[in-house]
C-alpha positions as CSV (number, residue, x, y, z in Angstrom):
1,X,-123.0,135.1,-110.6
2,X,-121.5,136.5,-113.4
3,X,-121.0,140.0,-111.6
4,X,-119.3,138.7,-108.7
5,X,-116.7,137.1,-110.7
6,X,-115.8,139.9,-112.6
7,X,-115.4,142.3,-109.5
8,X,-112.6,140.3,-107.6
9,X,-109.0,141.2,-108.5
10,X,-106.5,139.2,-110.5
11,X,-104.1,137.0,-108.9
12,X,-100.1,137.2,-109.9
13,X,-99.0,133.7,-110.1
14,X,-95.1,135.1,-109.7
15,X,-95.9,136.4,-106.2
16,X,-97.3,133.4,-105.0
17,X,-94.1,131.5,-106.1
18,X,-91.7,134.0,-103.9
19,X,-94.2,133.5,-100.9
20,X,-93.4,129.9,-101.0
21,X,-89.6,130.3,-100.9
22,X,-89.4,132.6,-98.2
23,X,-91.6,130.3,-96.0
24,X,-89.1,127.3,-96.8
25,X,-86.0,129.3,-96.2
26,X,-87.7,130.5,-92.7
27,X,-88.0,127.0,-91.9
28,X,-84.5,126.0,-92.4
29,X,-83.1,128.6,-90.4
30,X,-85.4,127.9,-87.6
31,X,-84.2,124.0,-87.9
32,X,-80.5,125.2,-88.0
33,X,-81.0,127.3,-84.9
34,X,-82.7,124.8,-83.0
35,X,-79.5,122.1,-83.9
36,X,-77.0,124.8,-83.0
37,X,-78.8,125.5,-79.7
38,X,-78.9,121.9,-78.9
39,X,-75.2,121.6,-79.5
40,X,-74.3,124.3,-77.3
41,X,-76.7,123.0,-74.5
42,X,-75.0,119.6,-75.0
43,X,-71.4,121.2,-75.1
44,X,-72.0,123.3,-72.0
45,X,-73.3,120.2,-70.0
46,X,-70.2,118.2,-71.1
47,X,-67.9,121.0,-69.9
48,X,-69.8,121.5,-66.6
49,X,-69.7,117.5,-66.0
50,X,-65.9,117.5,-67.0
51,X,-65.5,120.5,-64.5
52,X,-67.2,118.6,-61.6
53,X,-65.2,115.5,-62.2
54,X,-62.1,117.2,-62.1
55,X,-62.9,119.0,-59.1
56,X,-63.9,115.6,-57.3
57,X,-60.7,114.1,-58.4
58,X,-58.5,117.0,-57.1
59,X,-60.5,116.9,-53.6
60,X,-59.9,113.2,-53.6
61,X,-56.3,113.8,-54.5
62,X,-56.1,116.0,-51.5
63,X,-58.0,113.8,-49.2
64,X,-55.4,110.8,-50.4
65,X,-52.4,113.1,-49.6
66,X,-54.1,114.1,-46.0
67,X,-54.3,110.5,-45.1
68,X,-50.9,109.7,-46.4
69,X,-49.6,112.2,-44.2
70,X,-51.7,111.5,-41.3
71,X,-50.7,108.0,-41.6
72,X,-46.9,108.7,-41.9
73,X,-47.3,110.8,-38.7
74,X,-50.0,108.7,-36.9
75,X,-47.8,108.2,-33.8
76,X,-47.1,111.9,-33.8
77,X,-50.9,112.9,-33.8
78,X,-51.5,110.9,-30.8
79,X,-49.2,112.9,-28.7
80,X,-50.8,116.4,-27.7
81,X,-47.5,118.1,-27.4
82,X,-46.6,117.2,-30.9
83,X,-50.0,118.8,-32.8
84,X,-49.0,122.2,-32.6
85,X,-45.7,121.8,-34.4
86,X,-47.3,119.7,-37.2
87,X,-50.3,121.8,-37.6
88,X,-48.2,124.4,-39.7
89,X,-47.6,121.4,-42.0
90,X,-51.1,120.9,-42.7
91,X,-52.6,123.9,-45.0
92,X,-55.9,122.3,-46.6
93,X,-58.9,122.1,-44.5
94,X,-59.3,118.2,-44.9
95,X,-56.1,117.5,-43.3
96,X,-57.1,119.8,-40.6
97,X,-60.3,118.0,-40.1
98,X,-58.8,114.6,-40.2
99,X,-56.3,115.5,-37.7
100,X,-59.0,116.8,-35.4
101,X,-61.1,113.6,-35.9
102,X,-57.9,111.3,-35.2
103,X,-57.3,113.2,-32.3
104,X,-60.8,112.9,-30.8
105,X,-61.0,109.3,-31.3
106,X,-57.7,108.8,-29.6
107,X,-59.0,110.6,-26.4
108,X,-62.3,108.7,-26.7
109,X,-60.4,105.3,-27.1
110,X,-58.3,106.2,-23.9
111,X,-61.6,107.3,-22.0
112,X,-63.3,104.0,-22.9
113,X,-60.2,102.2,-21.7
114,X,-60.3,103.9,-18.5
115,X,-63.8,103.5,-18.2
116,X,-63.8,99.6,-19.0
117,X,-60.8,99.5,-16.4
118,X,-62.9,101.4,-13.7
119,X,-66.0,99.0,-14.6
120,X,-64.2,95.5,-13.8
121,X,-62.9,97.1,-10.8
122,X,-66.0,98.0,-9.6
123,X,-67.5,94.4,-10.6
124,X,-64.8,93.0,-8.7
125,X,-66.0,95.2,-5.5
126,X,-69.5,94.2,-5.9
127,X,-68.6,90.4,-5.9
128,X,-66.6,91.1,-2.9
129,X,-69.6,92.7,-1.3
130,X,-71.9,90.2,-2.0
131,X,-69.6,87.5,-0.7
132,X,-68.9,89.5,2.7
133,X,-72.9,89.9,3.0
134,X,-73.5,86.2,2.6
135,X,-70.9,85.5,5.3
136,X,-72.4,88.1,7.7
137,X,-75.8,86.8,7.0
138,X,-74.4,83.2,7.8
139,X,-72.7,84.1,10.6
140,X,-75.7,86.4,12.1
141,X,-78.7,84.0,11.0
142,X,-78.9,80.5,11.5
143,X,-78.7,78.3,8.6
144,X,-82.1,77.1,7.0
145,X,-83.0,73.7,8.2
146,X,-84.7,70.9,6.5
147,X,-88.2,69.8,7.6
148,X,-86.6,66.8,9.7
149,X,-84.6,69.4,11.9
150,X,-87.6,71.3,12.2
151,X,-89.5,68.5,13.4
152,X,-86.7,67.6,15.8
153,X,-86.7,70.9,17.4
154,X,-90.5,70.8,17.8
155,X,-90.2,67.4,19.2
156,X,-87.6,68.0,21.5
157,X,-89.5,71.1,23.1
158,X,-92.8,68.8,23.9
159,X,-90.6,66.1,25.2
160,X,-89.0,68.5,27.6
161,X,-92.1,70.2,28.5
162,X,-93.9,66.9,28.9
163,X,-91.5,64.6,30.6
164,X,-91.7,63.4,34.2
165,X,-88.5,62.6,35.8
166,X,-87.8,58.8,37.0
167,X,-86.5,58.1,40.4
168,X,-83.9,55.6,40.9
169,X,-86.5,53.5,42.4
170,X,-89.0,53.6,39.5
171,X,-85.7,52.5,37.7
172,X,-84.7,49.6,39.7
173,X,-88.4,48.4,39.4
174,X,-88.4,48.6,35.5
175,X,-85.4,46.7,35.7
176,X,-86.6,43.8,37.6
177,X,-89.7,43.8,35.5
178,X,-87.6,43.5,32.5
179,X,-85.3,41.0,34.1
180,X,-88.3,38.9,35.0
181,X,-90.0,39.0,31.5
182,X,-86.5,37.8,30.2
183,X,-86.4,34.9,32.3
184,X,-90.2,34.2,31.8
185,X,-89.6,34.2,27.9
186,X,-86.4,32.1,28.4
187,X,-88.7,29.5,29.9
188,X,-90.7,28.9,27.0
189,X,-89.1,26.7,24.2
190,X,-91.7,26.7,21.9
191,X,-89.5,28.7,19.3
192,X,-89.3,27.9,15.3
193,X,-86.2,28.6,13.5
194,X,-85.2,28.6,9.6
195,X,-82.4,26.3,10.3
196,X,-79.9,28.4,8.2
197,X,-76.9,30.6,9.3
198,X,-77.1,34.0,7.8
199,X,-73.7,34.9,7.9
200,X,-73.2,33.0,10.9
201,X,-76.1,34.2,12.6
202,X,-78.5,31.4,14.0
203,X,-82.2,32.8,14.3
204,X,-85.2,31.5,16.4
205,X,-88.5,33.2,16.6
206,X,-92.0,32.7,18.2
207,X,-95.0,34.9,17.1
208,X,-98.2,35.5,19.2
209,X,-100.9,36.7,16.7
210,X,-103.2,37.8,19.1
211,X,-101.2,40.2,21.0
212,X,-99.2,41.1,17.6
213,X,-96.1,40.2,19.5
214,X,-92.8,38.5,18.2
215,X,-90.2,37.2,20.1
216,X,-87.0,36.6,18.5
217,X,-83.4,35.9,19.1
218,X,-80.1,35.8,17.1
219,X,-76.9,33.9,18.4
220,X,-73.3,33.9,17.0
221,X,-70.0,33.4,18.3
222,X,-66.7,34.9,17.7
223,X,-63.4,33.1,18.5
224,X,-60.6,35.7,19.6
225,X,-63.0,38.4,20.7
226,X,-62.7,40.3,23.9
227,X,-66.3,40.4,25.2
228,X,-65.8,43.5,27.5
229,X,-64.1,45.8,24.7
230,X,-67.0,44.9,22.2
231,X,-69.7,45.5,25.1
232,X,-68.1,48.9,25.5
233,X,-68.1,49.7,22.3
234,X,-71.7,48.7,21.8
235,X,-72.9,50.5,24.8
236,X,-71.2,53.7,23.9
237,X,-72.8,53.7,20.3
238,X,-76.2,54.2,21.6
239,X,-75.7,57.8,22.8
240,X,-75.2,59.3,19.1
241,X,-77.8,59.0,16.6
242,X,-74.9,59.1,14.1
243,X,-73.3,56.4,15.7
244,X,-76.7,54.3,15.7
245,X,-77.0,55.0,11.8
246,X,-73.6,54.3,11.0
247,X,-73.0,51.1,12.7
248,X,-76.7,49.4,13.0
249,X,-79.4,51.4,11.2
250,X,-77.8,52.3,8.0
251,X,-77.9,56.0,6.4
252,X,-81.1,55.3,4.6
253,X,-83.2,55.8,7.9
254,X,-83.6,59.1,10.0
255,X,-83.0,58.7,13.6
256,X,-82.7,61.3,16.5
257,X,-81.8,60.2,20.1
258,X,-82.8,62.9,22.7
259,X,-81.4,62.1,26.1
260,X,-84.0,62.9,28.6
261,X,-82.5,61.8,31.9
262,X,-79.2,60.4,33.2
263,X,-80.1,58.4,36.4
264,X,-76.7,56.7,36.9
265,X,-73.7,55.6,34.9
266,X,-75.6,52.5,34.0
267,X,-79.2,54.1,33.9
268,X,-80.4,56.5,31.2
269,X,-83.8,57.4,29.8
270,X,-83.7,58.3,26.3
271,X,-86.5,59.6,23.6
272,X,-86.2,58.2,19.9
273,X,-87.7,59.3,16.7
274,X,-87.4,57.1,13.4
275,X,-88.4,57.8,10.3
276,X,-87.8,54.6,8.1
277,X,-87.4,54.8,4.2
278,X,-90.5,53.6,2.2
279,X,-92.8,54.3,5.4
280,X,-94.6,57.8,5.5
281,X,-94.9,57.9,9.2
282,X,-92.4,58.8,12.2
283,X,-92.3,56.5,14.9
284,X,-91.4,57.7,18.3
285,X,-90.6,55.9,21.8
286,X,-89.1,56.7,25.3
287,X,-87.2,54.0,26.6
288,X,-84.8,53.1,29.6
289,X,-81.3,51.7,28.6
290,X,-79.4,50.0,31.3
291,X,-76.5,47.6,31.6
292,X,-75.6,45.0,34.1
293,X,-72.7,42.7,35.1
294,X,-73.4,38.9,34.5
295,X,-71.4,35.8,36.0
296,X,-70.4,35.1,32.2
297,X,-70.2,38.6,30.9
298,X,-72.3,41.6,30.3
299,X,-76.0,42.4,29.5
300,X,-77.4,45.5,27.8
301,X,-81.0,46.0,27.7
302,X,-83.4,48.8,26.2
303,X,-87.4,48.6,27.1
304,X,-89.8,51.2,26.2
305,X,-90.6,53.2,29.4
306,X,-94.1,54.9,30.1
307,X,-94.5,58.3,29.6
308,X,-98.2,59.5,29.3
309,X,-97.4,63.2,29.4
310,X,-95.0,62.8,26.1
311,X,-97.3,60.2,24.3
312,X,-100.2,62.6,24.6
313,X,-98.7,65.4,22.6
314,X,-97.4,63.3,19.5
315,X,-100.1,62.9,17.0
316,X,-101.1,62.9,13.3
317,X,-98.9,61.0,11.3
318,X,-96.7,59.7,14.2
319,X,-96.7,56.2,15.6
320,X,-95.8,55.0,19.1
321,X,-93.6,52.0,19.3
322,X,-93.0,49.5,22.5
323,X,-89.6,48.1,22.2
324,X,-87.6,45.8,24.1
325,X,-84.3,44.2,23.5
326,X,-81.7,43.0,25.4
327,X,-78.1,41.8,24.4
328,X,-75.8,39.3,26.3
329,X,-72.2,39.2,25.7
330,X,-70.5,36.1,27.3
331,X,-66.8,35.2,27.4
332,X,-66.3,31.8,25.8
333,X,-63.4,29.6,26.4
334,X,-61.1,28.5,23.7
335,X,-61.5,25.0,22.3
336,X,-57.9,24.0,22.8
337,X,-56.3,26.2,25.8
338,X,-59.7,26.9,27.7
339,X,-58.9,30.4,28.0
340,X,-61.8,32.9,27.7
341,X,-60.6,34.3,24.4
342,X,-63.8,34.3,22.6
343,X,-67.3,36.2,22.9
344,X,-70.9,34.9,22.2
345,X,-73.2,37.7,21.0
346,X,-77.1,36.7,21.9
347,X,-79.3,39.3,20.5
348,X,-83.1,38.9,21.4
349,X,-86.1,41.1,21.4
350,X,-89.7,41.3,21.6
351,X,-91.5,43.5,19.1
352,X,-95.0,45.0,20.0
353,X,-96.1,46.6,16.8
354,X,-98.6,46.5,14.0
355,X,-98.2,43.0,12.2
356,X,-97.7,44.8,8.8
357,X,-94.4,46.1,10.2
358,X,-93.2,42.9,11.5
359,X,-91.6,41.4,8.6
360,X,-89.9,44.5,8.0
361,X,-88.8,45.0,11.6
362,X,-87.4,41.4,11.6
363,X,-85.4,42.5,8.1
364,X,-84.1,45.7,10.1
365,X,-82.8,43.5,12.8
366,X,-80.7,41.2,10.6
367,X,-79.5,44.4,8.8
368,X,-78.4,45.7,11.9
369,X,-76.6,42.4,13.2
370,X,-74.5,42.3,10.2
371,X,-73.7,46.2,10.1
372,X,-72.6,45.9,13.8
373,X,-70.5,42.9,13.4
374,X,-68.5,44.4,10.6
375,X,-68.4,47.6,12.6
376,X,-67.3,46.3,16.0
377,X,-65.8,42.9,15.7
378,X,-64.6,42.8,12.1
379,X,-61.7,45.4,12.8
380,X,-60.5,43.5,15.7
381,X,-59.6,40.7,13.5
382,X,-57.9,43.3,11.1
383,X,-55.7,44.8,14.3
384,X,-54.7,41.1,15.0
C-alpha cells in the first residue's frame, strides 16, 4: 500500500487551474456562436418574408392596374377588331391573360344567348307539332266514347239485327186494341184521388196489386192556349232523346231513342233505353207511337209493342218495361165568349212494372208534367 502511493506522479495545482479556465472560455464562445447563428437565420427569414410580401404587393398592383385598364376599355375589348390595336398597350402578362379571358367569356355569353334563343324556338316548334298531332288524331280517330255511348251502339246493333218490321195492318190492329182498352178503362170509375191540385194538376189513380198495374190520370185546363199548336210541339218532342230530357224527363236521367220503323206520318215504332238516376239498371222497351184527330181535339198514344226478337237479346242488368200512355188535348170554349180559345190536357197511363218502382214512376210522371207545362205552355203566355 505504501509502495503504490509513492509510485504515482505528483500533480501540479496551477496546471489544473488553467485547464478549467480554457473550458469556460470555450463554452462562452460556443454560446455566442449559437446566438449569432440564430440572429442570422432570423434576419434572413425576415428578409425573405419581406421580399416575398413586396413581390406579392407588386403583382397585386400590376393586376389592379390591368383590371383598371380593362374596365376602362371593356367596351373595346368586346369588339374583336379593336383587340389588335389594344394589345400593344398591354405589356404585362396578367393584362394579356385577363383580356383573353374576357374575350372568351363574351364569346361564350353570346353563344349561350344564341343557344337559348334556339331552345325557345325548338320548344315552340315541339308544342306546335304536338298540337298538330292531337288535331290529326282527333280528325282521323273517333273520339273516345263513354260507357253509356258504347252500350247504345251495342243495343242499336242488336235491335237492328233482331227487329221484325210491322205491316200497316199490324199497326192498325195494335191501335184498335189500344183504343178499346182506353175505352174499357174509362168505364171503371173506381178511382182514388189525393184531392189536391199539384200546381193545377188534378190526379186520380187505381192500383191493381195482383197484376202490379196502376191506372193513373192527370188533368189541367189552360185558358187562351192553342190546342193544335201545343199538340204539334208535344208530338215533335218524342223524336229526340235530347228534347225528351229537356222538356220532360230532366237531365239527371239518361235516355236514348232509336227509330226502328216509320209506318206512316202518324205511326212510328221506336226503341227506348232509359237509365234513371239512383237505379242501377237499364230499362228497355219497344213501342208504337201514333196520333189521331178526335171530335174535340187530338190524341197521342204510346204503347209497348211485342218484339220477342229484340227482347230475347237484352239480358244481364237490363229490365223490360211495358208502357201504355195516352194524352188528350181538347179545345175548350171561353167562359164569356164561347170561342174555343182554351186547352184541356188529360195525361193518362197504365204502368205495368215491379211494384217497387211504382212510386218512383208516379213521381217521374208528376215531374214530367211540370217540365212539359213550363216548356210548351208557359212560353205561349209570355209571347202574349
